[in-house]
C-alpha positions in Angstrom: 100.5 101.9 67.9 97.2 102.5 69.6 95.5 105.8 69.1 95.1 106.9 72.8 92.9 109.9 71.9 90.0 107.6 71.1 90.5 105.2 74.0 87.1 104.8 75.9 88.3 105.6 79.4 85.5 106.0 81.9 84.7 109.2 83.8 85.9 109.1 87.4 83.4 108.8 90.3 83.7 111.2 93.3 85.9 109.6 95.9 87.7 110.6 99.1 87.1 113.2 101.8 89.0 116.1 100.2 87.1 119.0 98.5 86.8 118.3 94.7 88.8 121.4 94.0 91.9 119.9 95.8 92.1 116.6 93.9 90.4 114.2 91.5 91.0 110.6 92.3 91.3 108.5 89.1 90.5 105.3 90.9 87.8 102.6 90.6 85.5 102.5 93.7 85.9 99.1 95.4 83.9 99.9 98.5 81.8 96.7 98.3 84.7 94.3 97.9 86.3 92.4 100.8 90.0 92.8 100.2 91.5 93.1 103.7 93.7 90.4 105.2 95.3 90.3 108.6 98.9 91.3 108.9 100.2 87.8 109.4 98.1 86.3 106.5 99.0 89.2 104.2 102.7 88.8 105.0 102.6 85.1 104.3 100.8 85.7 101.0 103.2 88.4 99.8 106.2 86.3 100.6 104.7 83.3 99.0 104.2 85.1 95.7 100.9 86.9 95.9 101.3 90.5 94.7 100.8 93.1 97.4 98.3 95.0 95.2 95.9 92.1 95.1 94.8 92.6 98.8 94.7 95.3 101.5 96.0 95.5 105.0 93.4 95.8 107.8 93.4 99.4 108.7 92.7 100.3 112.3 92.1 103.6 114.1 95.2 104.7 116.0 95.4 104.5 119.8 94.9 107.7 121.8 98.7 107.8 122.7 99.7 107.5 119.0 97.1 110.0 117.9 98.4 112.5 120.5 102.0 111.9 119.2 100.7 112.6 115.7 99.2 115.9 116.7 102.4 116.9 118.6 104.5 116.0 115.6 102.3 117.9 113.2 102.5 121.0 115.5 106.3 120.7 115.6 107.0 120.1 112.0 104.3 122.0 110.1 106.5 124.9 109.3 109.3 122.6 108.1 106.8 120.7 105.9 105.5 124.0 104.5 109.0 125.1 103.6 109.6 121.8 101.8 106.3 122.1 100.0 107.1 125.7 99.0 110.5 124.8 97.7 109.2 121.9 95.7 106.3 124.0 94.3 108.7 126.8 93.3 110.9 124.3 91.5 107.9 122.9 89.6 106.7 126.4 88.7 110.1 127.4 87.4 110.5 124.3 85.3 107.0 123.6 84.1 105.2 126.9 84.2 101.5 127.7 84.4 100.5 124.9 82.0 101.2 122.2 84.6 99.0 119.3 85.7 100.0 117.8 89.0 99.7 114.0 89.1 100.3 112.6 92.5 101.0 108.9 93.1 98.4 107.5 95.4 98.3 107.5 98.2 101.3 109.0 99.9 101.6 111.6 97.1 98.1 112.8 97.4 98.3 115.2 100.4 101.7 116.5 99.1 100.1 117.2 95.7 97.2 119.0 97.4 99.6 121.2 99.4 101.7 122.0 96.3 98.5 123.0 94.4 97.3 125.1 97.4 100.7 126.8 97.5 100.8 127.7 93.8 97.2 129.0 94.1 97.7 131.1 97.2 101.2 132.4 96.5 101.2 132.7 92.7 97.5 132.7 91.7 98.1 129.5 89.6 94.9 127.3 89.6 96.3 124.1 88.2 94.6 120.7 88.0 95.6 117.9 90.3 94.8 114.2 89.9 95.8 111.2 92.0 96.6 108.0 90.2 97.9 104.5 91.0 101.4 103.2 90.5 102.4 99.8 91.6 105.8 98.2 92.0 106.0 95.2 89.7 103.0 96.2 87.7 103.5 99.8 86.6 101.4 102.9 86.4 97.7 103.2 85.6 97.8 103.9 81.8 94.0 104.5 81.7 94.4 107.3 84.2 97.2 108.9 82.3 95.3 108.7 79.1 92.3 110.3 80.7 94.4 113.2 81.9 96.0 113.7 78.5 92.6 113.6 76.8 91.4 116.3 79.2 94.6 118.4 79.0 96.3 117.6 75.7 98.8 120.5 75.8 99.7 120.3 79.5 103.0 119.3 81.1 102.6 116.5 83.7 104.4 116.7 87.0 104.5 113.5 89.0 104.4 114.0 92.8 105.1 111.6 95.6 105.6 111.9 99.4 109.2 110.8 99.8 111.8 108.5 98.5 113.1 105.3 100.1 115.3 103.0 98.0 113.9 104.7 94.9 111.9 101.7 93.7 108.9 103.8 92.6 111.2 106.3 90.9 112.4 103.4 88.7 108.9 102.1 88.1 107.9 105.6 87.0 110.8 105.9 84.5 109.9 102.5 83.0 106.2 103.4 82.9 106.9 106.6 81.0 109.2 104.8 78.5 106.4 102.2 78.0 103.8 105.0 77.3 106.1 106.3 74.6 106.5 102.8 73.1 102.8 101.9 73.2 101.2 105.2 72.4 103.9 107.6 71.2 103.3 109.7 74.3 106.4 111.4 75.6 106.1 112.3 79.3 108.5 114.0 81.7 109.4 111.1 84.1 110.9 113.5 86.7 109.5 113.1 90.2 108.9 115.8 92.8 108.8 114.8 96.4 108.7 116.5 99.8 111.7 114.6 101.1 114.4 112.8 99.1 116.6 111.0 101.7 117.3 108.4 99.0 119.0 111.0 96.8 117.2 109.8 93.7 114.5 112.4 92.9 114.9 115.4 90.6 112.9 117.9 92.6 112.5 117.9 96.4 112.0 120.2 99.3 114.7 118.6 101.5 116.9 115.6 101.7 116.6 115.4 105.4 114.8 112.2 106.5 112.4 114.1 108.7 109.0 112.9 109.8 106.3 114.0 107.3 103.3 113.8 109.6 101.1 112.3 107.0 103.3 109.2 107.1 102.2 108.6 110.7 98.6 107.6 109.7 97.1 105.6 106.8 93.7 106.4 105.3 92.7 108.9 107.9 95.2 111.4 106.6 95.0 110.4 102.9 91.4 111.3 102.1 90.1 108.1 103.6 91.4 106.2 100.6 93.0 102.7 100.8 96.1 101.6 99.1 95.5 101.0 95.4 94.4 97.6 94.1 95.1 95.8 90.8 93.5 92.4 90.3 92.3 91.0 86.9 88.9 89.9 88.3 88.2 93.4 89.6 89.8 95.8 87.1 88.7 95.7 83.5 90.7 96.8 80.4 89.3 100.4 80.5 89.0 100.7 84.3 91.3 102.7 86.6 93.2 100.8 89.2 91.0 100.3 92.3 90.8 101.7 95.8 88.4 101.6 98.8 86.9 104.8 100.2 86.5 104.3 104.0 83.6 106.7 104.3 82.6 105.1 107.6 85.5 106.9 109.2 84.5 110.4 108.2 84.1 111.4 111.9 87.7 110.4 112.6 89.2 111.8 109.4 92.2 114.1 109.7 93.0 114.6 106.0 91.7 118.2 105.8 93.0 119.0 109.3 96.5 118.0 108.1 96.3 120.4 105.1 94.9 123.2 107.2 97.8 122.8 109.7 100.4 123.5 107.1 98.9 126.1 104.7 99.0 129.0 107.2 102.8 128.9 107.0 103.1 129.5 103.3 103.4 133.3 103.6 106.0 132.9 106.3 108.3 130.6 104.2 107.6 132.2 100.8 110.9 134.1 100.5 113.0 131.3 101.9 111.4 128.7 99.5 112.0 130.9 96.5 115.6 131.4 97.5 116.2 127.7 98.1 114.6 126.8 94.8 116.6 129.4 92.9 119.8 128.0 94.4 119.0 124.4 93.4 118.0 125.5 89.9 121.4 127.2 89.5 123.3 124.3 91.2 121.3 121.1 90.7 121.9 118.6 93.5 123.4 115.3 92.2 121.3 112.2 92.0 123.6 109.7 93.6 121.2 106.9 94.8 123.2 107.0 98.0 120.3 105.6 99.9 120.2 102.5 97.8 123.9 102.0 98.3 123.4 102.1 102.0 120.6 99.6 101.8 122.7 97.2 99.8 125.4 97.4 102.5 122.8 96.6 105.2 121.5 93.7 103.1 125.0 92.3 103.1 125.7 93.0 106.8 122.5 91.2 107.9 122.7 88.5 105.2 119.2 89.4 103.9 118.4 87.5 100.6 115.7 89.9 99.4 116.4 93.7 99.4 112.6 94.3 99.4 112.5 93.2 103.0 114.5 96.4 103.9 112.4 99.6 104.0 114.5 102.8 104.6 113.4 106.1 105.8 110.9 107.4 108.4 107.9 107.0 106.1 108.7 103.5 105.0 109.7 102.4 108.5 106.3 103.7 109.7 104.6 101.5 107.1 106.5 98.5 108.2 105.4 98.9 111.8 101.8 99.7 110.9 101.1 97.0 108.3 103.9 94.5 108.0 105.6 91.9 110.2 108.7 93.8 111.4 111.9 92.0 112.4 114.0 94.9 113.7 114.4 98.7 113.3 117.8 100.4 112.6 118.2 104.0 113.7 120.9 106.6 113.2 120.7 107.6 116.8 118.2 107.0 119.6 117.6 110.7 120.4 116.6 111.6 116.8 113.3 113.6 117.2 112.1 112.2 113.9 111.7 108.7 115.3 109.6 109.3 118.4 106.6 107.7 116.8 108.8 104.8 115.5 110.0 104.0 119.0 106.4 104.1 120.3 105.2 101.8 117.6 108.2 99.4 118.0 107.6 99.2 121.7 103.9 98.4 121.2 104.8 95.6 118.8 107.9 94.4 120.8 110.3 95.0 118.0 114.0 95.6 118.8 115.5 99.0 117.9 119.2 99.1 117.2 121.6 102.0 116.5 123.3 101.7 113.1 126.0 104.4 112.9 126.4 106.2 109.6 122.9 105.5 108.3 121.9 107.9 105.6 118.3 107.7 106.8 116.9 108.5 110.3 115.8 104.9 110.4 115.2 101.7 108.5 112.6 99.0 108.9 113.4 95.4 108.4 110.6 92.9 107.6 110.7 89.4 109.1 111.4 86.9 106.4 108.7 84.3 106.0 109.5 82.9 102.6 110.3 85.0 99.6 109.2 88.1 97.7 108.0 91.2 99.6 106.1 94.4 99.0 
Protein backbone atom coordinates (compact mmCIF):
# COMPACT_ATOMS: atom_id res chain seq x y z
CA UNK A 1 0.00 0.00 0.00
CA UNK A 2 1.51 3.31 -1.11
CA UNK A 3 2.34 5.95 1.52
CA UNK A 4 0.27 8.85 0.22
CA UNK A 5 1.82 11.31 2.69
CA UNK A 6 5.08 11.34 0.77
CA UNK A 7 3.61 11.35 -2.73
CA UNK A 8 5.23 14.20 -4.77
CA UNK A 9 2.09 15.99 -5.91
CA UNK A 10 2.73 19.34 -7.63
CA UNK A 11 1.50 22.66 -6.29
CA UNK A 12 -1.49 24.04 -8.25
CA UNK A 13 -1.20 27.02 -10.58
CA UNK A 14 -3.66 29.91 -10.40
CA UNK A 15 -6.55 29.21 -12.77
CA UNK A 16 -10.03 30.54 -13.42
CA UNK A 17 -11.73 33.90 -13.02
CA UNK A 18 -12.96 33.48 -9.44
CA UNK A 19 -11.16 35.20 -6.53
CA UNK A 20 -8.60 32.82 -4.98
CA UNK A 21 -10.53 32.95 -1.69
CA UNK A 22 -13.55 31.33 -3.39
CA UNK A 23 -11.89 28.22 -4.84
CA UNK A 24 -8.58 26.57 -5.69
CA UNK A 25 -8.68 24.63 -8.94
CA UNK A 26 -6.57 21.48 -8.66
CA UNK A 27 -6.21 21.13 -12.42
CA UNK A 28 -3.30 21.11 -14.88
CA UNK A 29 -3.26 24.13 -17.18
CA UNK A 30 -3.77 22.98 -20.78
CA UNK A 31 -4.25 26.42 -22.33
CA UNK A 32 -1.74 25.79 -25.11
CA UNK A 33 -3.16 22.47 -26.28
CA UNK A 34 -5.65 22.16 -29.16
CA UNK A 35 -8.32 19.85 -27.77
CA UNK A 36 -11.55 21.13 -29.29
CA UNK A 37 -13.48 19.17 -31.91
CA UNK A 38 -16.69 20.12 -33.70
CA UNK A 39 -19.93 18.73 -32.31
CA UNK A 40 -20.37 16.23 -35.15
CA UNK A 41 -16.74 15.06 -35.06
CA UNK A 42 -16.80 14.73 -31.30
CA UNK A 43 -20.06 12.77 -31.36
CA UNK A 44 -18.70 10.33 -33.95
CA UNK A 45 -15.50 9.91 -31.95
CA UNK A 46 -17.33 9.30 -28.65
CA UNK A 47 -19.70 6.78 -30.18
CA UNK A 48 -16.78 5.04 -31.92
CA UNK A 49 -14.99 4.43 -28.62
CA UNK A 50 -12.91 7.55 -27.94
CA UNK A 51 -13.41 8.60 -24.32
CA UNK A 52 -15.14 11.95 -23.95
CA UNK A 53 -12.41 13.21 -21.58
CA UNK A 54 -9.77 13.03 -24.33
CA UNK A 55 -11.19 16.02 -26.24
CA UNK A 56 -13.30 19.11 -25.68
CA UNK A 57 -16.38 20.54 -27.36
CA UNK A 58 -16.03 23.84 -29.19
CA UNK A 59 -17.46 26.41 -26.79
CA UNK A 60 -19.17 29.42 -28.31
CA UNK A 61 -20.48 32.60 -26.82
CA UNK A 62 -24.29 32.49 -26.43
CA UNK A 63 -26.59 34.41 -28.78
CA UNK A 64 -28.12 37.69 -27.50
CA UNK A 65 -31.57 36.04 -27.20
CA UNK A 66 -30.19 33.15 -25.19
CA UNK A 67 -28.14 35.46 -22.98
CA UNK A 68 -31.25 37.54 -22.29
CA UNK A 69 -33.11 34.36 -21.31
CA UNK A 70 -30.25 33.44 -18.97
CA UNK A 71 -30.47 36.81 -17.20
CA UNK A 72 -34.27 36.55 -16.93
CA UNK A 73 -33.98 33.03 -15.54
CA UNK A 74 -31.35 34.08 -13.03
CA UNK A 75 -33.53 36.95 -11.83
CA UNK A 76 -36.55 34.64 -11.42
CA UNK A 77 -34.75 31.75 -9.74
CA UNK A 78 -32.04 33.43 -7.64
CA UNK A 79 -33.99 33.20 -4.40
CA UNK A 80 -34.94 29.57 -5.04
CA UNK A 81 -31.30 28.75 -5.77
CA UNK A 82 -30.23 30.57 -2.60
CA UNK A 83 -32.68 28.51 -0.52
CA UNK A 84 -31.37 25.29 -2.02
CA UNK A 85 -27.79 26.43 -1.33
CA UNK A 86 -28.65 27.38 2.24
CA UNK A 87 -30.41 24.09 2.92
CA UNK A 88 -27.50 22.07 1.52
CA UNK A 89 -24.99 24.17 3.48
CA UNK A 90 -26.93 23.70 6.72
CA UNK A 91 -26.97 19.93 6.18
CA UNK A 92 -23.20 19.93 5.62
CA UNK A 93 -22.57 22.08 8.69
CA UNK A 94 -24.71 19.86 10.88
CA UNK A 95 -23.12 16.64 9.64
CA UNK A 96 -19.48 17.62 9.16
CA UNK A 97 -18.90 20.63 11.41
CA UNK A 98 -16.30 23.38 11.20
CA UNK A 99 -13.47 21.04 10.16
CA UNK A 100 -14.92 20.56 6.67
CA UNK A 101 -13.15 20.89 3.33
CA UNK A 102 -15.47 21.41 0.37
CA UNK A 103 -14.40 19.47 -2.73
CA UNK A 104 -16.52 20.38 -5.72
CA UNK A 105 -16.61 18.20 -8.81
CA UNK A 106 -15.52 20.25 -11.80
CA UNK A 107 -17.08 21.90 -13.43
CA UNK A 108 -20.80 22.00 -12.60
CA UNK A 109 -20.03 21.63 -8.92
CA UNK A 110 -17.69 24.63 -8.77
CA UNK A 111 -20.20 27.52 -8.57
CA UNK A 112 -22.31 25.49 -6.13
CA UNK A 113 -19.28 24.89 -3.91
CA UNK A 114 -18.45 28.60 -3.99
CA UNK A 115 -21.99 29.52 -2.97
CA UNK A 116 -22.01 26.96 -0.13
CA UNK A 117 -18.69 28.33 1.09
CA UNK A 118 -19.99 31.91 0.90
CA UNK A 119 -23.14 30.95 2.81
CA UNK A 120 -21.22 29.25 5.61
CA UNK A 121 -18.90 32.24 5.87
CA UNK A 122 -21.60 34.91 5.80
CA UNK A 123 -24.24 33.17 7.93
CA UNK A 124 -22.07 31.18 10.37
CA UNK A 125 -18.61 32.75 10.23
CA UNK A 126 -17.10 29.47 9.01
CA UNK A 127 -14.13 30.11 6.70
CA UNK A 128 -13.59 26.67 5.17
CA UNK A 129 -11.31 25.64 2.28
CA UNK A 130 -12.82 24.87 -1.11
CA UNK A 131 -11.14 22.97 -3.93
CA UNK A 132 -12.43 21.99 -7.36
CA UNK A 133 -11.20 18.66 -8.75
CA UNK A 134 -11.92 16.38 -11.69
CA UNK A 135 -14.04 13.24 -11.72
CA UNK A 136 -14.66 11.40 -15.00
CA UNK A 137 -17.16 8.69 -15.76
CA UNK A 138 -15.33 5.56 -16.85
CA UNK A 139 -11.98 6.78 -15.47
CA UNK A 140 -12.60 7.85 -11.88
CA UNK A 141 -11.58 10.71 -9.63
CA UNK A 142 -8.29 12.64 -9.64
CA UNK A 143 -6.37 10.81 -6.91
CA UNK A 144 -3.47 13.28 -7.02
CA UNK A 145 -5.89 16.10 -6.25
CA UNK A 146 -7.40 14.22 -3.31
CA UNK A 147 -3.94 13.37 -1.95
CA UNK A 148 -2.92 17.03 -2.26
CA UNK A 149 -5.99 18.05 -0.20
CA UNK A 150 -5.31 15.41 2.44
CA UNK A 151 -1.64 16.41 2.68
CA UNK A 152 -2.75 20.02 3.28
CA UNK A 153 -5.66 19.18 5.60
CA UNK A 154 -4.88 15.79 7.20
CA UNK A 155 -7.57 16.02 9.89
CA UNK A 156 -10.34 17.51 7.76
CA UNK A 157 -13.60 15.88 6.71
CA UNK A 158 -14.13 16.10 2.96
CA UNK A 159 -17.54 16.98 1.58
CA UNK A 160 -17.99 16.34 -2.14
CA UNK A 161 -20.23 18.83 -3.95
CA UNK A 162 -21.83 18.75 -7.40
CA UNK A 163 -24.47 20.79 -9.19
CA UNK A 164 -27.28 18.29 -9.66
CA UNK A 165 -28.01 14.61 -10.27
CA UNK A 166 -29.19 13.00 -13.50
CA UNK A 167 -29.15 9.21 -13.68
CA UNK A 168 -26.69 9.15 -10.79
CA UNK A 169 -23.69 8.04 -12.85
CA UNK A 170 -21.25 10.39 -11.11
CA UNK A 171 -22.67 9.36 -7.74
CA UNK A 172 -21.66 5.77 -8.56
CA UNK A 173 -18.22 6.83 -9.85
CA UNK A 174 -17.64 8.74 -6.60
CA UNK A 175 -18.56 5.76 -4.42
CA UNK A 176 -16.20 3.48 -6.37
CA UNK A 177 -13.43 6.11 -6.32
CA UNK A 178 -13.62 6.40 -2.53
CA UNK A 179 -13.55 2.61 -2.19
CA UNK A 180 -10.46 2.56 -4.42
CA UNK A 181 -8.74 5.24 -2.31
CA UNK A 182 -9.19 2.98 0.71
CA UNK A 183 -7.85 -0.08 -1.13
CA UNK A 184 -4.83 1.73 -2.59
CA UNK A 185 -3.86 4.07 0.23
CA UNK A 186 -5.84 3.07 3.31
CA UNK A 187 -7.68 6.41 3.13
CA UNK A 188 -11.30 6.26 4.24
CA UNK A 189 -13.37 9.11 2.80
CA UNK A 190 -17.04 9.97 3.18
CA UNK A 191 -18.44 9.22 -0.26
CA UNK A 192 -21.64 11.16 0.35
CA UNK A 193 -22.54 13.78 -2.24
CA UNK A 194 -24.12 17.17 -1.67
CA UNK A 195 -25.95 18.75 -4.61
CA UNK A 196 -28.18 21.72 -5.22
CA UNK A 197 -30.91 19.64 -6.89
CA UNK A 198 -31.45 15.88 -6.71
CA UNK A 199 -34.21 14.99 -9.20
CA UNK A 200 -32.57 11.58 -9.61
CA UNK A 201 -33.29 10.75 -5.92
CA UNK A 202 -29.75 9.41 -5.46
CA UNK A 203 -27.83 12.00 -3.38
CA UNK A 204 -27.48 12.09 0.41
CA UNK A 205 -27.64 15.87 0.83
CA UNK A 206 -29.52 18.28 -1.40
CA UNK A 207 -31.38 21.56 -1.42
CA UNK A 208 -34.37 20.31 -3.38
CA UNK A 209 -35.52 17.39 -5.47
CA UNK A 210 -37.38 19.63 -7.87
CA UNK A 211 -35.86 19.52 -11.34
CA UNK A 212 -35.66 23.29 -11.56
CA UNK A 213 -33.39 25.34 -13.78
CA UNK A 214 -30.12 26.05 -12.02
CA UNK A 215 -29.06 29.11 -14.01
CA UNK A 216 -25.41 28.03 -14.14
CA UNK A 217 -26.54 25.05 -16.25
CA UNK A 218 -27.54 27.47 -19.03
CA UNK A 219 -23.98 28.41 -19.89
CA UNK A 220 -20.66 26.63 -20.12
CA UNK A 221 -17.28 28.14 -19.24
CA UNK A 222 -18.65 31.70 -18.94
CA UNK A 223 -20.42 30.77 -15.70
CA UNK A 224 -17.84 28.26 -14.43
CA UNK A 225 -14.81 30.45 -13.89
CA UNK A 226 -13.93 30.31 -17.61
CA UNK A 227 -12.76 26.71 -17.16
CA UNK A 228 -13.32 23.96 -19.71
CA UNK A 229 -14.48 20.48 -19.00
CA UNK A 230 -11.74 18.33 -17.49
CA UNK A 231 -9.35 16.33 -19.64
CA UNK A 232 -7.54 13.06 -18.99
CA UNK A 233 -5.18 11.81 -21.68
CA UNK A 234 -2.00 9.82 -21.12
CA UNK A 235 0.12 12.00 -23.41
CA UNK A 236 -0.89 15.15 -21.51
CA UNK A 237 -1.29 14.08 -17.89
CA UNK A 238 1.71 12.57 -16.09
CA UNK A 239 1.65 10.23 -13.07
CA UNK A 240 1.83 13.09 -10.54
CA UNK A 241 -0.19 15.65 -12.51
CA UNK A 242 -3.72 16.77 -11.79
CA UNK A 243 -6.31 16.11 -14.48
CA UNK A 244 -6.26 18.89 -17.08
CA UNK A 245 -8.47 21.80 -18.08
CA UNK A 246 -8.29 24.90 -20.27
CA UNK A 247 -8.69 28.40 -18.87
CA UNK A 248 -10.42 30.53 -21.52
CA UNK A 249 -8.94 33.81 -20.30
CA UNK A 250 -9.65 35.42 -23.68
CA UNK A 251 -13.30 35.56 -22.62
CA UNK A 252 -12.75 37.63 -19.47
CA UNK A 253 -14.85 40.49 -20.83
CA UNK A 254 -17.81 38.14 -21.41
CA UNK A 255 -17.39 36.25 -18.13
CA UNK A 256 -20.52 35.93 -15.96
CA UNK A 257 -19.09 33.61 -13.30
CA UNK A 258 -18.82 36.18 -10.52
CA UNK A 259 -22.02 37.89 -11.66
CA UNK A 260 -23.86 34.59 -11.07
CA UNK A 261 -22.48 34.32 -7.53
CA UNK A 262 -23.31 37.97 -6.81
CA UNK A 263 -26.92 37.49 -7.96
CA UNK A 264 -27.61 34.74 -5.41
CA UNK A 265 -25.66 35.68 -2.26
CA UNK A 266 -27.86 38.71 -1.36
CA UNK A 267 -30.75 36.31 -0.65
CA UNK A 268 -28.89 34.36 2.06
CA UNK A 269 -30.23 36.46 4.91
CA UNK A 270 -33.77 36.23 3.57
CA UNK A 271 -33.77 32.42 3.35
CA UNK A 272 -31.66 31.69 6.45
CA UNK A 273 -34.48 30.63 8.81
CA UNK A 274 -36.25 28.61 6.12
CA UNK A 275 -33.03 26.81 5.15
CA UNK A 276 -32.30 25.85 8.75
CA UNK A 277 -35.86 24.62 9.23
CA UNK A 278 -35.74 22.51 6.06
CA UNK A 279 -32.34 21.06 6.95
CA UNK A 280 -33.47 20.21 10.48
CA UNK A 281 -36.52 18.43 9.08
CA UNK A 282 -34.44 16.33 6.68
CA UNK A 283 -31.90 15.51 9.39
CA UNK A 284 -34.74 14.24 11.58
CA UNK A 285 -36.52 12.48 8.70
CA UNK A 286 -33.88 11.59 6.07
CA UNK A 287 -35.42 11.37 2.58
CA UNK A 288 -35.09 7.95 1.00
CA UNK A 289 -32.56 7.31 -1.75
CA UNK A 290 -34.70 5.42 -4.26
CA UNK A 291 -32.87 6.00 -7.59
CA UNK A 292 -36.32 6.80 -9.00
CA UNK A 293 -34.79 8.82 -11.81
CA UNK A 294 -32.73 5.86 -13.03
CA UNK A 295 -35.84 3.65 -13.00
CA UNK A 296 -37.63 6.21 -15.19
CA UNK A 297 -34.73 6.35 -17.63
CA UNK A 298 -34.67 2.58 -17.96
CA UNK A 299 -38.38 2.70 -18.83
CA UNK A 300 -37.69 5.37 -21.48
CA UNK A 301 -34.82 3.27 -22.82
CA UNK A 302 -37.21 0.35 -23.27
CA UNK A 303 -40.03 2.45 -24.72
CA UNK A 304 -37.79 4.02 -27.38
CA UNK A 305 -35.67 0.88 -27.92
CA UNK A 306 -32.39 2.64 -27.18
CA UNK A 307 -29.46 0.24 -26.89
CA UNK A 308 -27.19 2.49 -24.80
CA UNK A 309 -28.63 4.15 -21.70
CA UNK A 310 -25.82 6.74 -21.88
CA UNK A 311 -27.62 8.29 -24.86
CA UNK A 312 -30.40 9.40 -22.46
CA UNK A 313 -29.60 12.50 -20.38
CA UNK A 314 -32.28 13.34 -17.80
CA UNK A 315 -32.94 16.61 -16.04
CA UNK A 316 -32.77 20.27 -16.95
CA UNK A 317 -29.00 20.50 -16.52
CA UNK A 318 -28.18 17.42 -18.58
CA UNK A 319 -30.70 18.27 -21.30
CA UNK A 320 -29.11 21.70 -21.60
CA UNK A 321 -25.72 20.03 -22.10
CA UNK A 322 -27.15 17.79 -24.81
CA UNK A 323 -28.44 20.80 -26.73
CA UNK A 324 -25.28 22.84 -26.24
CA UNK A 325 -22.61 20.27 -27.06
CA UNK A 326 -24.01 16.98 -28.34
CA UNK A 327 -26.07 15.84 -31.37
CA UNK A 328 -29.63 15.70 -29.99
CA UNK A 329 -32.29 13.35 -31.35
CA UNK A 330 -35.36 14.53 -29.42
CA UNK A 331 -36.33 16.15 -26.13
CA UNK A 332 -38.94 14.72 -23.75
CA UNK A 333 -40.71 17.11 -21.35
CA UNK A 334 -43.20 16.60 -18.54
CA UNK A 335 -45.33 19.45 -19.88
CA UNK A 336 -44.86 22.24 -22.40
CA UNK A 337 -45.74 25.07 -20.00
CA UNK A 338 -43.10 24.12 -17.41
CA UNK A 339 -41.22 27.40 -16.69
CA UNK A 340 -38.01 25.44 -16.08
CA UNK A 341 -37.71 24.50 -19.75
CA UNK A 342 -38.04 27.87 -21.51
CA UNK A 343 -34.37 27.86 -22.47
CA UNK A 344 -34.64 24.17 -23.50
CA UNK A 345 -37.39 24.99 -25.97
CA UNK A 346 -35.40 27.96 -27.31
CA UNK A 347 -32.30 25.81 -27.84
CA UNK A 348 -34.34 22.96 -29.37
CA UNK A 349 -36.00 25.33 -31.81
CA UNK A 350 -32.63 26.77 -32.82
CA UNK A 351 -31.29 23.29 -33.57
CA UNK A 352 -34.56 21.98 -35.09
CA UNK A 353 -34.92 19.25 -32.45
CA UNK A 354 -38.44 17.86 -31.77
CA UNK A 355 -39.88 18.36 -28.28
CA UNK A 356 -42.41 15.77 -27.08
CA UNK A 357 -44.55 15.57 -23.95
CA UNK A 358 -43.87 12.40 -21.95
CA UNK A 359 -46.47 12.23 -19.14
CA UNK A 360 -45.34 11.07 -15.72
CA UNK A 361 -41.69 12.04 -16.22
CA UNK A 362 -39.85 12.42 -12.88
CA UNK A 363 -37.73 15.16 -14.42
CA UNK A 364 -38.79 18.41 -16.08
CA UNK A 365 -37.19 17.16 -19.27
CA UNK A 366 -34.90 14.57 -20.76
CA UNK A 367 -32.44 14.93 -23.64
CA UNK A 368 -31.89 12.06 -26.05
CA UNK A 369 -28.70 11.90 -28.12
CA UNK A 370 -28.79 10.77 -31.72
CA UNK A 371 -27.22 7.34 -32.04
CA UNK A 372 -24.27 7.29 -34.39
CA UNK A 373 -22.56 4.08 -33.36
CA UNK A 374 -21.97 2.98 -29.80
CA UNK A 375 -20.74 4.36 -26.49
CA UNK A 376 -21.59 7.85 -25.35
CA UNK A 377 -20.50 10.40 -22.82
